[in-house]
C-alpha positions in Angstrom: -0.6 -0.1 0.1 2.4 2.6 0.7 4.5 1.3 -2.2 1.7 3.2 -4.9 1.7 6.4 -2.6 5.8 6.9 -2.6 5.5 6.5 -6.3 2.2 9.0 -6.8 4.1 11.7 -4.6 7.2 11.5 -6.3 5.8 11.6 -9.2 3.8 14.3 -8.3 7.0 16.6 -7.3 8.7 15.5 -10.2 6.3 16.8 -11.8 5.7 20.0 -9.7 10.0 20.6 -10.3 9.8 20.5 -14.2 6.5 22.9 -14.0 8.4 25.4 -11.8 11.7 25.0 -14.2 9.5 25.4 -17.2 7.6 28.5 -15.3 11.1 30.1 -14.3 12.7 29.4 -17.8 9.6 31.5 -20.1 10.3 33.9 -17.2 13.3 34.3 -17.9 13.6 34.1 -21.6 10.6 36.7 -21.2 13.1 38.8 -19.0 15.7 38.5 -21.6 13.5 39.6 -24.3 11.7 42.6 -23.0 15.6 43.9 -21.9 16.7 43.4 -25.7 14.0 45.4 -26.5 14.2 47.7 -24.5 17.9 48.1 -25.2 16.8 48.2 -29.0 14.7 50.8 -28.2 16.9 52.3 -26.8 19.8 52.7 -29.4 17.2 53.3 -32.1 15.9 56.4 -29.7 20.2 57.2 -29.6 20.2 56.6 -33.4 17.3 59.2 -34.1 18.5 61.6 -32.2 22.1 61.5 -33.5 20.6 61.4 -37.1 18.4 64.7 -36.3 21.2 66.4 -34.8 23.0 66.2 -37.9 19.8 67.3 -39.8 20.1 69.8 -37.9 23.9 70.6 -38.3 24.1 69.8 -42.3 21.0 70.6 -43.8 21.4 74.6 -43.3 24.3 74.6 -44.7 23.7 72.6 -47.9 20.7 74.9 -48.4 22.9 78.0 -48.6 22.8 77.9 -52.1 19.2 78.1 -53.0 18.7 80.5 -50.5 16.8 83.5 -52.1 18.8 86.9 -52.3 15.5 88.9 -52.4 14.0 89.6 -49.4 10.6 89.4 -50.9 11.4 85.6 -52.1 12.6 85.0 -48.5 9.3 86.3 -47.0 7.0 84.3 -49.6 8.8 81.4 -49.0 9.0 81.5 -45.4 5.2 82.4 -45.8 4.7 79.1 -47.6 6.2 77.3 -44.9 4.1 78.7 -42.0 1.5 78.2 -43.6 2.5 74.4 -44.1 2.8 74.2 -40.2 6.1 74.1 -40.7 7.3 76.5 -37.3 10.9 75.7 -36.6 13.3 79.0 -36.8 15.9 77.1 -39.3 12.7 75.1 -41.0 13.8 77.2 -44.3 17.5 76.5 -44.2 16.6 73.1 -44.0 13.6 72.6 -46.7 16.6 74.1 -49.1 19.0 71.7 -47.8 16.8 68.8 -48.5 15.8 70.8 -52.0 19.5 70.8 -52.6 20.1 67.3 -51.9 16.8 66.1 -54.4 18.6 67.8 -57.2 22.1 66.8 -56.8 22.0 63.8 -55.4 20.5 61.6 -58.3 22.8 63.6 -60.7 25.5 62.5 -58.5 24.5 59.0 -57.8 24.1 59.0 -61.9 27.7 59.8 -62.7 28.8 57.2 -60.2 26.9 54.7 -61.1 28.6 55.8 -64.7 31.8 55.5 -63.9 31.1 51.8 -62.0 30.0 51.0 -65.6 26.3 50.0 -64.8 24.9 52.5 -67.1 25.8 54.6 -70.5 27.4 57.9 -69.2 24.6 59.5 -71.6 21.6 58.0 -70.4 23.0 58.2 -66.5 23.3 61.8 -66.8 19.7 62.0 -68.7 18.3 59.7 -65.8 19.9 61.9 -63.3 18.9 65.2 -64.8 15.0 64.1 -65.0 15.3 62.8 -61.2 17.0 66.0 -60.3 14.0 68.1 -62.4 11.4 66.2 -60.1 14.0 67.2 -57.0 13.7 70.7 -57.8 9.2 71.1 -58.3 8.3 68.0 -55.8 9.3 70.1 -52.7 6.9 73.1 -53.7 4.3 70.2 -54.8 4.6 68.9 -51.2 4.5 72.2 -49.3 1.3 72.8 -51.2 -0.3 69.5 -50.1 0.6 70.0 -46.9 -1.1 73.3 -46.6 -3.8 71.3 -48.2 -4.6 68.8 -46.1 -3.9 71.2 -42.6 -6.9 73.4 -44.1 -8.9 70.7 -44.8 -8.3 69.2 -41.0 -9.0 72.9 -39.9 -12.3 73.8 -42.0 -13.5 70.2 -40.3 -12.7 70.4 -37.1 -13.8 74.3 -36.5 -17.4 74.3 -36.3 -16.8 71.2 -33.1 -14.5 74.0 -31.2 -16.6 77.0 -32.1 -19.7 74.8 -30.6 -17.9 73.5 -27.7 -16.5 76.8 -26.8 -20.1 78.1 -26.6 -21.6 75.5 -24.3 -18.4 76.5 -22.2 -19.6 80.5 -22.4 -23.2 79.2 -21.9 -21.9 77.6 -18.3 -20.4 80.3 -17.3 -17.0 80.4 -17.7 -15.1 83.4 -19.8 -13.7 83.0 -23.3 -10.3 81.6 -22.8 -11.3 79.4 -19.9 -13.1 78.3 -22.7 -10.9 77.7 -25.1 -8.7 76.2 -22.6 -10.5 73.4 -21.9 -12.1 72.8 -25.3 -7.7 72.2 -26.0 -7.9 69.4 -23.5 -11.3 67.8 -24.9 -10.0 67.8 -28.4 -6.6 66.7 -27.9 -8.0 63.5 -29.0 -10.5 64.3 -31.7 -8.6 67.0 -33.6 -4.8 67.2 -32.5 -3.3 69.9 -35.3 -6.8 72.6 -33.7 -6.0 71.7 -30.0 -2.2 72.2 -30.5 -2.5 75.3 -32.4 -5.6 76.4 -29.9 -2.3 76.1 -27.2 -0.3 78.4 -29.6 -2.9 81.2 -29.2 -3.5 80.3 -25.0 0.4 80.8 -24.5 0.0 83.8 -26.5 -2.8 85.2 -24.1 -0.6 84.0 -21.8 2.4 85.9 -22.7 0.0 89.2 -22.2 -1.2 89.0 -26.4 -4.7 89.8 -26.8 -7.0 87.0 -27.8 -8.4 88.5 -30.9 -4.4 89.2 -32.1 -3.8 86.1 -31.3 -6.7 84.3 -33.2 -5.4 86.8 -36.1 -2.2 85.5 -35.9 -3.5 82.2 -36.0 -5.5 82.7 -39.3 -2.2 84.1 -40.7 -0.7 81.0 -39.5 -3.2 78.8 -41.9 -3.9 81.4 -44.2 -7.8 80.4 -43.5 -10.6 82.6 -44.1 -12.8 80.9 -41.7 -10.3 81.3 -38.7 -9.9 85.0 -39.7 -13.6 85.9 -39.6 -13.4 84.0 -36.1 -10.8 86.4 -34.6 -12.9 89.2 -36.7 -16.0 87.9 -35.2 -14.4 87.9 -31.4 -13.2 91.4 -31.8 -16.1 93.0 -32.7 -17.7 91.6 -30.3 -14.9 92.9 -27.6 -14.9 96.1 -29.5 -18.9 96.8 -28.6 -19.4 94.4 -26.1 -21.8 92.5 -27.7 -22.9 88.8 -26.0 -19.6 86.7 -26.9 -21.9 83.2 -26.7 -24.8 84.4 -29.6 -22.3 85.6 -31.5 -19.9 82.1 -31.6 -23.4 80.5 -32.1 -24.6 82.5 -35.1 -20.4 81.8 -36.0 -20.6 78.3 -35.8 -23.8 78.3 -37.5 -22.8 79.7 -40.7 -19.6 77.2 -40.4 -21.5 74.2 -40.1 -24.0 75.8 -43.1 -20.5 75.9 -45.4 -19.5 72.5 -44.3 -22.9 71.3 -45.3 -22.6 73.3 -48.9 -18.7 72.1 -49.5 -20.3 68.6 -48.5 -23.3 68.6 -50.7 -20.5 70.1 -54.2 -17.9 67.7 -53.4 -21.3 64.8 -53.8 -22.2 66.6 -57.1 -19.0 66.6 -58.3 -18.3 62.6 -57.6 -20.7 61.6 -60.6 -18.3 63.6 -63.3 -15.3 62.5 -61.4 -16.4 58.6 -61.8 -17.6 58.7 -65.5 -13.9 59.3 -66.8 -12.7 56.0 -65.3 -16.0 54.3 -66.3 -15.6 55.9 -69.8 -11.7 54.6 -69.6 -11.6 50.9 -67.6 -14.8 49.7 -67.7 -16.7 50.3 -70.9 -13.8 49.2 -73.2 -13.8 45.9 -71.0 -17.7 45.8 -71.4 -17.3 45.9 -75.3 -14.4 43.2 -75.5 -17.4 40.8 -73.7 -20.1 41.6 -75.6 -18.1 42.6 -79.0 -15.4 39.7 -78.7 -17.7 36.2 -79.9 -19.2 38.1 -82.2 -16.3 39.5 -84.3 -14.7 36.0 -83.6 -18.0 34.5 -85.7 -17.4 37.1 -88.4 -13.8 36.1 -89.0 -14.7 32.5 -88.7 -17.7 33.1 -91.1 -15.1 34.9 -93.7 -12.6 32.8 -93.2 -15.3 29.7 -94.7 -16.2 31.9 -97.4 -12.7 32.5 -98.8 -12.2 28.4 -98.4 
């Protein structure tokens, strides 16, 4: 009787020890993996920091040959960078440095490949020149696209922000306190507008008037709706009218404009779908419908010749 009991006890002890070893080994491997991931993350962050520092120190000197001599051209380029959301003081020099690399880099690479014997010199120079031309005009299109995307996001989020500001004003908060509350509430839904309003909040904390800060906000984004909002706030402050009713009417106007833009885009959709339909769908339909008939006609003519 004691022999089976001792055997069962020994088996249970062995299984317990084996499970303990497996669990501890898995924990050790998990800890090693976590430590490895942490070290890799720290290494990647260090590499990104070095790369960012190298770009900040190298790109401004690289972009000096493309720096405009005319003050008006420099101010125009600075305004375009500002509208695209590039607020860094070194944004112009960095942008011109990237543009210079996109112009000269392909040509230099083409010459290296030609000397290596991979391509003929003429073809390499032609290809490098074409890529250099794309590098010359590509950054300008990127700036315009970035500006357009920012304006679209701000137009979509501005009515919601105005509604929240009106609700906060109706609850008894001041306009500045309402904007501060809206910044916190819209951080997840509309991060771009929240970040811009945070800049407005900091400017007001530094001593600027709210209407002036909103006017600067409108100038930074080149958005008519924001400039109108600054004018509305300035008018309400000047004449002492109700800020709640004024912003409520302004919010209704923004929503009406957004609805009209959506209806206009819906009306344009039929015209936009017409061209892909004509180019891709109709030829396939004609091929499916007329293909068998064309084969039968060709077979008929072939039999008549015989």
